[in-house]
C-alpha positions as CSV (number, residue, x, y, z in Angstrom):
1,M,-35.3,-49.7,-10.5
2,T,-33.1,-47.9,-13.2
3,R,-30.8,-45.0,-11.9
4,L,-32.3,-42.0,-12.8
5,P,-35.9,-42.8,-11.2
6,R,-34.2,-44.1,-8.3
7,L,-32.7,-40.8,-8.0
8,L,-36.1,-39.3,-8.0
9,F,-37.2,-41.8,-5.4
10,V,-34.1,-41.0,-3.6
11,S,-34.6,-37.3,-3.6
12,A,-38.0,-37.6,-2.5
13,A,-37.2,-39.3,0.4
14,I,-34.5,-36.7,1.6
15,F,-37.0,-33.7,0.8
16,A,-39.3,-35.8,3.1
17,L,-36.6,-36.1,6.1
18,L,-35.5,-32.5,5.5
19,A,-38.8,-31.3,6.1
20,C,-38.9,-33.2,9.4
21,Q,-35.8,-31.4,10.4
22,K,-37.8,-28.2,10.2
23,A,-39.1,-28.8,13.6
24,D,-35.8,-28.9,15.3
25,S,-34.6,-25.5,13.5
26,G,-34.6,-23.8,16.9
27,S,-31.3,-25.2,17.5
28,S,-29.9,-24.2,14.4
29,A,-26.3,-25.3,14.3
30,A,-23.5,-23.9,11.8
31,A,-23.5,-25.2,8.2
32,G,-20.5,-28.0,8.5
33,D,-21.3,-28.6,12.0
34,L,-21.3,-32.4,12.6
35,S,-21.1,-32.5,16.2
36,T,-24.3,-34.4,16.6
37,D,-25.5,-37.7,15.4
38,D,-28.5,-36.0,13.5
39,Q,-26.2,-33.8,11.8
40,K,-24.1,-36.9,10.7
41,T,-27.0,-38.6,9.5
42,I,-28.2,-35.4,7.5
43,Y,-24.7,-35.1,6.0
44,A,-24.8,-38.8,5.1
45,L,-28.0,-38.0,2.9
46,G,-26.0,-35.4,1.0
47,L,-23.5,-38.3,0.3
48,A,-26.2,-40.7,-0.7
49,L,-27.7,-38.0,-2.9
50,A,-24.3,-37.2,-4.3
51,R,-23.9,-40.8,-5.5
52,E,-27.4,-41.2,-7.3
53,L,-26.6,-37.7,-9.0
54,E,-23.4,-39.2,-10.3
55,P,-25.1,-39.9,-13.6
56,F,-25.6,-35.8,-14.3
57,H,-21.8,-35.0,-13.7
58,L,-23.1,-31.5,-12.4
59,D,-20.1,-28.7,-11.5
60,E,-20.2,-26.7,-8.7
61,T,-22.4,-24.1,-10.1
62,E,-25.0,-26.7,-11.1
63,L,-24.7,-28.1,-7.4
64,G,-25.6,-24.6,-6.2
65,T,-28.6,-24.5,-8.3
66,L,-29.8,-27.9,-7.2
67,A,-29.0,-26.8,-3.5
68,E,-31.5,-24.2,-3.9
69,G,-34.3,-26.3,-5.5
70,L,-33.8,-28.9,-2.7
71,K,-34.1,-26.2,0.0
72,D,-37.2,-25.0,-1.9
73,G,-38.8,-28.2,-2.0
74,A,-38.1,-29.2,1.6
75,L,-38.8,-25.9,3.2
76,G,-42.5,-25.7,1.5
77,R,-41.5,-22.3,-0.6
78,T,-43.1,-21.3,-3.8
79,P,-41.3,-23.3,-6.5
80,K,-39.6,-21.0,-9.2
81,V,-40.4,-23.9,-11.7
82,E,-43.3,-26.1,-12.6
83,L,-41.9,-29.7,-11.1
84,E,-44.4,-31.8,-13.5
85,A,-43.3,-29.8,-16.3
86,Q,-39.7,-30.3,-15.7
87,M,-39.7,-34.4,-14.9
88,P,-39.5,-35.4,-18.5
89,K,-36.5,-32.9,-18.9
90,I,-35.0,-34.3,-15.9
91,Q,-34.7,-37.9,-17.6
92,E,-33.4,-36.2,-21.0
93,F,-31.1,-34.0,-19.5
94,G,-29.7,-37.3,-17.4
95,M,-29.4,-39.3,-20.4
96,A,-27.5,-36.4,-22.3
97,R,-25.0,-36.1,-19.4
98,V,-24.4,-40.0,-19.5
99,A,-24.3,-39.9,-23.3
100,A,-21.5,-36.7,-23.4
101,A,-19.6,-38.5,-20.4
102,A,-19.3,-41.8,-22.1
103,G,-18.1,-40.2,-25.4
104,E,-15.2,-38.5,-23.8
105,E,-14.5,-42.0,-21.7
106,A,-14.3,-43.9,-25.0
107,K,-12.0,-41.4,-26.3
108,A,-9.4,-41.7,-23.4
109,A,-10.4,-45.4,-23.6
110,E,-9.0,-46.0,-26.9
111,S,-6.0,-44.2,-26.2
112,F,-5.1,-46.4,-22.9
113,L,-5.8,-49.6,-25.2
114,T,-3.3,-48.6,-27.7
115,A,-1.0,-47.5,-25.1
116,A,-1.7,-51.2,-23.4
117,A,-1.3,-53.1,-26.9
118,A,2.3,-51.3,-27.5
119,E,4.0,-52.8,-24.2
120,P,6.3,-55.6,-25.0
121,G,4.6,-58.9,-25.0
122,A,1.2,-57.7,-25.2
123,E,-1.3,-59.3,-27.7
124,K,-4.2,-57.4,-28.9
125,L,-7.1,-60.1,-29.9
126,A,-9.9,-59.7,-32.2
127,S,-12.4,-58.9,-29.6
128,G,-10.2,-55.9,-28.4
129,L,-8.8,-57.4,-25.6
130,V,-5.2,-56.8,-25.0
131,Y,-3.4,-59.6,-23.4
132,R,-0.4,-60.1,-21.7
133,E,1.5,-62.7,-20.1
134,V,3.2,-61.7,-17.0
135,A,4.3,-65.1,-15.6
136,A,3.9,-68.5,-17.4
137,G,1.6,-71.2,-15.6
138,E,1.7,-74.9,-16.1
139,G,-0.6,-77.7,-17.2
140,A,-4.1,-77.0,-19.0
141,S,-6.1,-74.1,-19.6
142,P,-9.4,-73.8,-18.5
143,K,-12.3,-74.1,-20.8
144,A,-15.6,-71.3,-21.1
145,S,-17.5,-74.0,-18.9
146,D,-15.0,-74.7,-16.0
147,V,-15.0,-72.9,-12.6
148,V,-11.7,-71.2,-12.0
149,K,-10.1,-70.0,-9.2
150,V,-8.2,-66.5,-9.3
151,H,-6.7,-63.7,-7.4
152,Y,-7.5,-60.3,-9.5
153,H,-6.8,-56.5,-9.3
154,G,-9.2,-54.4,-11.1
155,T,-8.3,-50.9,-11.9
156,L,-9.7,-48.2,-14.4
157,R,-7.5,-46.4,-16.7
158,D,-6.2,-43.9,-14.3
159,G,-5.2,-46.7,-12.0
160,T,-7.8,-46.3,-9.4
161,V,-8.9,-49.4,-7.8
162,F,-12.3,-50.2,-8.1
163,D,-12.1,-54.0,-7.2
164,S,-9.5,-56.6,-5.8
165,S,-9.6,-60.1,-4.5
166,V,-5.8,-59.3,-3.8
167,D,-6.8,-56.3,-1.4
168,R,-9.7,-58.4,0.4
169,G,-7.1,-61.4,1.0
170,T,-9.6,-64.0,-0.5
171,P,-9.5,-65.4,-4.0
172,A,-12.4,-65.6,-6.0
173,E,-14.4,-68.7,-7.3
174,F,-16.8,-68.6,-10.6
175,P,-17.7,-70.5,-13.4
176,L,-16.0,-68.7,-16.4
177,D,-18.9,-68.5,-18.7
178,G,-20.6,-66.4,-16.0
179,V,-18.5,-63.3,-16.3
180,I,-18.1,-60.4,-18.8
181,P,-16.7,-61.7,-22.2
182,C,-13.0,-60.1,-21.2
183,W,-12.5,-62.5,-18.4
184,T,-14.3,-65.4,-19.9
185,E,-11.6,-64.9,-23.2
186,G,-8.7,-64.0,-21.1
187,V,-8.6,-66.5,-18.5
188,Q,-9.0,-69.3,-21.0
189,K,-5.8,-68.3,-22.2
190,M,-3.8,-68.9,-19.0
191,K,-2.6,-71.8,-17.2
192,V,-2.8,-72.6,-13.4
193,G,-0.3,-70.7,-11.6
194,G,0.1,-68.1,-14.2
195,K,-0.4,-64.4,-14.1
196,A,-1.4,-62.1,-16.9
197,R,-2.7,-58.5,-17.6
198,F,-6.1,-58.0,-19.2
199,V,-6.8,-54.3,-20.5
200,C,-10.5,-54.6,-21.7
201,P,-12.6,-52.4,-23.7
202,A,-16.0,-51.3,-22.9
203,S,-17.6,-53.6,-25.5
204,I,-16.4,-57.0,-23.8
205,A,-16.3,-55.3,-20.2
206,Y,-19.4,-53.2,-19.0
207,G,-20.5,-51.4,-22.2
208,D,-22.0,-48.1,-22.7
209,R,-24.1,-48.3,-19.5
210,G,-21.1,-48.6,-17.0
211,A,-21.4,-49.5,-13.2
212,P,-21.7,-46.4,-11.5
213,P,-20.3,-44.9,-9.4
214,K,-17.2,-46.7,-9.9
215,I,-16.9,-47.6,-13.5
216,M,-17.5,-44.7,-16.1
217,P,-19.9,-45.9,-19.2
218,G,-17.6,-46.4,-22.2
219,A,-14.7,-47.3,-19.6
220,A,-12.0,-49.3,-20.4
221,L,-10.5,-51.7,-17.4
222,A,-7.5,-53.4,-16.6
223,F,-7.0,-56.3,-14.3
224,D,-4.1,-58.1,-13.2
225,V,-5.0,-62.0,-12.6
226,E,-3.7,-64.9,-11.3
227,L,-4.9,-68.3,-12.2
228,L,-4.9,-70.5,-8.8
229,G,-7.0,-73.7,-10.0
230,I,-9.7,-75.2,-12.4
231,G,-12.6,-76.9,-11.8
232,A,-13.0,-76.5,-8.0
233,S,-16.7,-76.9,-6.4
234,Q,-18.8,-74.1,-7.5
235,A,-19.6,-71.7,-4.7
236,S,-23.6,-71.6,-3.9
237,E,-23.2,-67.9,-4.0
238,M,-20.6,-65.6,-5.7
239,P,-18.4,-63.8,-3.4
240,P,-18.3,-60.1,-2.8
241,G,-16.9,-57.9,-5.4
242,H,-16.6,-61.0,-7.8
243,P,-15.6,-60.0,-11.4
244,P,-18.5,-58.4,-13.2
245,T,-21.1,-60.8,-14.4
246,G,-22.7,-58.4,-17.2
247,D,-26.2,-59.1,-15.9
248,G,-27.7,-55.9,-18.0
249,E,-24.5,-54.2,-18.0
250,A,-22.6,-55.9,-20.6
251,P,-23.3,-58.6,-22.8
252,K,-22.6,-62.4,-21.6
253,A,-20.1,-64.6,-23.5
254,E,-21.8,-66.7,-26.1
């Protein structure tokens, strides 16, 4: 299920759950009161909806309008617009907002990549990957067909951590040809024991689709990587938070 249709499904479920709450309206608690389990659950529903709304990039005024529609729908009030007529426009609106956000992110990403390429020791490869060795390793470098064991720390251009095996305290193990092209290319330049920093343009990371809610469409990503080993037995299942595989999000390595 794609992101926008899933939003409609989640919204419908929330409408139904809120409508059920009308029966308990006699115990009207003040807005923002989270003293009961039900109130906490309803607040969590709001957080869940906010996550699904992320592609729309709504401002505070727009969220107020959305809340008005949410209340009218959940409480069975006469709608102010014809829902069926607006349904196709919801998809169009969301896609336009995503495209606009991706364009803005791409501009900021270009500046981020330029600054990374200007750092001492940095090398910008033909793919757009900015590679910088932090500590030299020893021995052979892995091939794309190898399974590698790494520690990594992934951040957005503003330094926000979106994934980190370092923070989890558990190295990741994966086939090098099963991750995003940025990783496939960058790790092959390393030797065991070495550390490097990858700054990856969206074209070899998550592309124009991103990986909401953490990674925006068009986002450049930075990874601090330590290569711990080559050729370990492939795990039957990828560990949680493994580097992105691309599956539908970015092109896989050729």
